[in-house]
C-alpha positions in Angstrom: -19.0 16.8 -22.0 -15.8 15.2 -23.3 -15.3 13.1 -20.2 -19.0 12.2 -20.2 -18.7 10.7 -23.6 -15.3 9.0 -22.8 -16.9 7.2 -19.9 -20.0 6.3 -22.0 -17.8 4.8 -24.7 -15.7 2.9 -22.1 -18.9 1.4 -20.5 -20.1 0.3 -23.9 -16.7 -1.3 -24.5 -16.8 -3.0 -21.1 -20.2 -4.6 -21.9 -18.6 -5.9 -25.1 -15.7 -7.3 -23.2 -18.0 -9.1 -20.8 -20.0 -10.6 -23.6 -16.7 -11.9 -25.0 -15.8 -13.3 -21.6 -12.9 -10.9 -21.2 -12.0 -8.8 -18.2 -10.0 -6.2 -20.1 -7.2 -5.5 -17.6 -6.1 -2.0 -18.2 -7.5 -1.8 -21.7 -10.3 0.7 -20.9 -7.9 2.9 -18.9 -5.3 3.0 -21.7 -7.9 4.3 -24.2 -9.4 6.8 -21.8 -6.1 8.1 -20.5 -4.8 8.6 -24.1 -7.9 10.6 -25.0 -7.7 12.7 -21.8 -4.6 12.5 -19.5 -6.4 14.7 -17.0 -9.5 12.5 -16.7 -8.7 11.7 -13.1 -9.8 15.3 -12.2 -13.3 14.5 -13.5 -14.3 11.9 -10.9 -16.4 12.8 -7.8 -15.2 10.9 -4.8 -16.8 11.2 -1.4 -15.5 8.0 0.2 -12.0 7.4 1.7 -9.3 6.5 -0.8 -6.6 4.1 0.4 -3.6 3.2 -1.7 -0.9 0.5 -1.1 2.5 0.7 -2.7 5.8 -1.3 -2.3 8.2 -3.4 -4.3 6.9 -6.6 -2.7 3.6 -7.4 -1.0 1.3 -4.7 -2.3 -1.2 -7.1 -4.0 -1.6 -9.2 -0.8 -1.9 -6.1 1.4 -4.3 -4.3 -0.9 -6.6 -7.3 -1.2 -6.5 -8.0 2.5 -7.5 -4.4 3.3 -10.4 -4.7 0.9 -11.4 -8.1 2.4 -11.4 -6.8 5.9 -13.6 -3.8 4.9 -16.0 -6.1 3.0 -16.2 -8.4 6.0 -17.2 -5.3 8.0 -20.1 -4.8 5.5 -18.6 -2.0 3.5 -18.9 -1.6 -0.3 -15.3 -1.6 -1.7 -14.1 -0.7 -5.1 -10.6 -2.1 -5.7 -8.2 -3.2 -8.4 -7.8 -6.7 -6.9 -6.5 -8.2 -10.1 -3.2 -6.2 -9.8 -3.5 -3.8 -12.7 -1.6 -1.2 -10.6 -0.4 1.5 -13.0 -2.4 4.6 -13.9 -4.3 2.9 -16.7 -5.2 -0.1 -14.5 -6.5 2.1 -11.7 -8.4 4.1 -14.2 -10.0 1.0 -15.7 -11.3 0.0 -12.3 -12.7 3.5 -11.7 -14.4 3.6 -15.2 -16.1 0.3 -14.5 -17.5 1.6 -11.2 -18.5 5.2 -11.8 -21.6 6.8 -13.2 -21.5 8.8 -16.4 -21.1 11.9 -14.4 -18.1 10.6 -12.7 -19.6 9.7 -9.3 -18.1 6.6 -7.6 -20.6 4.8 -5.3 -18.6 3.0 -2.6 -17.8 3.2 1.1 -14.1 2.8 0.3 -11.8 2.9 -2.7 -8.7 0.7 -2.2 -6.0 0.6 -4.8 -2.7 -1.2 -5.2 -0.4 1.2 -7.0 3.0 0.7 -8.6 5.6 2.8 -6.7 6.4 5.0 -9.7 2.8 6.0 -10.3 1.9 7.3 -6.9 2.6 10.9 -8.0 1.0 10.4 -11.4 -2.4 9.2 -10.1 -2.7 11.2 -6.9 -1.8 14.6 -8.2 -5.3 14.7 -9.7 -7.2 12.2 -7.6 -7.9 12.4 -3.8 -5.9 10.2 -1.4 -6.7 9.8 2.2 -4.3 7.0 3.3 -1.1 5.8 1.7 0.5 2.5 2.9 4.1 1.9 2.1 5.6 -1.5 2.8 9.1 -1.8 1.4 11.6 -0.9 -1.3 13.8 -3.5 -3.0 15.8 -3.7 -6.2 13.4 -6.2 -7.8 12.1 -3.8 -10.5 15.2 -1.8 -11.6 14.4 -2.5 -15.3 11.1 -0.7 -14.9 11.6 1.8 -12.2 15.3 2.7 -12.3 17.5 3.1 -9.2 15.7 2.6 -5.8 16.9 6.0 -4.6 15.4 7.9 -7.6 12.1 6.1 -7.0 12.1 7.0 -3.3 12.9 10.6 -4.1 10.0 10.8 -6.5 7.5 9.6 -3.8 9.2 11.8 -1.2 8.6 14.8 -3.4 4.9 14.0 -3.7 4.7 13.6 0.1 6.1 17.0 0.7 2.6 18.5 0.1 0.6 15.5 1.3 -1.2 15.8 4.6 -3.2 12.6 4.7 -2.6 9.4 6.6 0.8 7.8 5.9 1.3 4.2 7.1 4.9 3.3 7.0 7.1 0.2 7.7 9.4 1.4 10.5 11.7 -1.5 9.9 12.7 -0.5 6.4 15.0 2.6 6.5 14.1 3.6 3.0 10.4 3.6 3.9 10.6 5.2 7.3 12.4 8.2 5.9 9.2 9.2 4.0 7.6 10.1 7.4 9.9 13.2 7.4 9.0 14.4 3.9 6.4 16.8 5.2 7.1 18.1 8.8 3.6 19.6 8.9 1.9 16.3 8.4 1.0 14.8 11.8 -0.8 11.8 10.4 2.2 9.5 10.3 1.7 5.9 11.5 4.7 3.5 11.8 4.2 -0.2 12.1 6.8 -2.7 13.2 7.3 -6.4 13.9 9.1 -7.6 17.0 12.3 -9.8 16.5 11.3 -13.3 15.5 13.1 -16.6 16.1 15.0 -16.6 12.7 16.2 -13.0 12.8 20.0 -12.6 12.6 22.6 -10.1 13.6 24.1 -10.0 10.2 22.6 -9.4 6.7 22.1 -12.5 4.7 21.0 -10.9 1.5 21.9 -7.8 -0.4 19.9 -4.9 1.0 19.2 -1.3 0.4 19.3 0.1 3.9 23.0 0.5 4.7 23.4 4.2 5.2 21.4 6.9 6.9 19.5 8.8 4.2 20.0 12.1 6.1 23.6 12.2 7.4 25.1 9.2 5.3 26.4 7.5 8.4 26.4 3.7 8.3 23.3 2.4 10.0 23.6 0.1 13.0 21.2 -2.8 13.2 20.2 -4.6 16.4 18.9 -7.4 14.2 17.8 -8.2 10.6 14.4 -9.9 10.0 15.2 -10.4 6.3 17.3 -8.5 3.8 17.6 -4.9 5.1 14.3 -5.1 7.1 15.0 -5.0 10.8 15.6 -2.8 13.9 18.1 -0.1 12.9 19.3 3.3 14.1 21.8 5.9 12.9 24.5 6.3 15.6 25.1 9.9 14.5 21.7 11.6 14.1 19.4 9.1 15.7 17.3 8.4 12.6 15.2 5.3 13.1 13.9 6.1 16.5 10.2 6.4 15.5 7.1 6.1 17.6 5.4 2.8 16.7 1.6 2.9 16.1 1.1 -0.9 15.7 3.7 -3.5 16.9 3.4 -7.2 16.2 4.6 -9.3 19.0 4.8 -13.0 19.9 5.5 -14.0 16.4 4.8 -17.8 16.0 5.3 -19.0 12.4 4.7 -22.6 13.4 1.2 -21.9 14.7 0.7 -19.0 12.3 -0.1 -16.4 14.8 1.0 -13.0 16.2 -0.3 -10.3 18.6 -1.1 -6.7 18.0 -2.2 -4.7 21.0 -4.4 -7.1 23.0 -5.5 -9.3 20.1 -4.1 -12.6 18.9 -4.4 -13.0 15.2 -4.4 -16.5 13.7 -3.6 -16.4 10.0 -3.1 -18.7 6.9 0.5 -17.7 6.3 3.8 -18.8 7.9 6.4 -16.3 6.7 7.7 -13.1 8.3 7.1 -11.2 5.0 3.4 -11.9 5.2 3.2 -10.9 8.8 4.6 -7.5 7.9 1.9 -7.2 5.2 -0.9 -8.1 7.7 0.4 -5.7 10.4 0.2 -3.0 7.7 -3.4 -4.0 7.1 -4.3 -3.8 10.8 -2.6 -0.4 11.0 -4.6 0.9 8.0 -8.1 -0.4 8.9 -7.7 0.7 12.6 -7.6 4.3 11.3 -11.1 3.8 10.1 -12.3 2.3 13.4 -13.0 -1.2 12.1 -13.9 -3.4 15.0 -10.9 -5.5 16.2 -13.0 -8.7 16.3 -14.1 -8.2 12.6 -10.4 -7.6 11.6 -9.4 -10.8 13.6 -12.1 -12.9 11.9 -11.3 -11.5 8.4 -7.6 -12.1 8.7 -8.1 -15.7 10.0 -9.9 -16.5 6.7 -8.0 -14.4 4.2 -6.0 -16.1 1.5 -4.3 -14.6 -1.5 -7.3 -15.2 -3.9 -9.7 -13.4 -1.6 -11.1 -10.4 -3.4 
């Protein structure tokens, strides 16, 4: 009954916020989580839950996945405004659930801060986790990159759902080995593009093999530490690729995956990585390629 009344009060508060013209951000979630830190266990979820995490690109990727699914005629619940910690995700759920905790949707799609993956999904179901990259951008909040990766890696040791990973980021690709019994690992990659280099222009994270500590050898760098790498000692980096983007054309804003040419609204290699992650994710749910192609041709960052 406690959770029933928490949700009831949050819905009344949400009505008040709407009357005042306020969205509320993570306000509802902050109150509800304070009252019951185990409230995530209460919700009844029957639809697939997709989560996107990264240092950079998670908002775009999250919103693009939701946009593709909506284009396919699916009902999607998502935190498109970017409130991506446990209280923000909880706020989204509270606004879209019944008093008994049922969430009526075809898909739940959440952007989630890297540090909160284990916090939310220890008590809430997760079917697909998409991991894009790890950078030093948020050291003030998340601490050293390695400690953050180890936290997610620990969570993944018992996770058996879909795991969509950037094969070109050595600190992301390593997560595919966290649980040897999980056979639902899907790596995506982007073929060398015209402005790739044979030397690293920026400070990067992926210098040494995370398993044997040997210095990694790169065939090329797309940007920062993202590129085609391999450990000369243990062979780390030689992963089977599920979706590979080819024929990268930034001028004409297009690329190919499988037998489809995608025309997009973006002209940077960063965004192509994000969209290949989107294609990898939605293909796991058998979304028609023509629908994906059409949706991505129209998607812009304010699409929700």
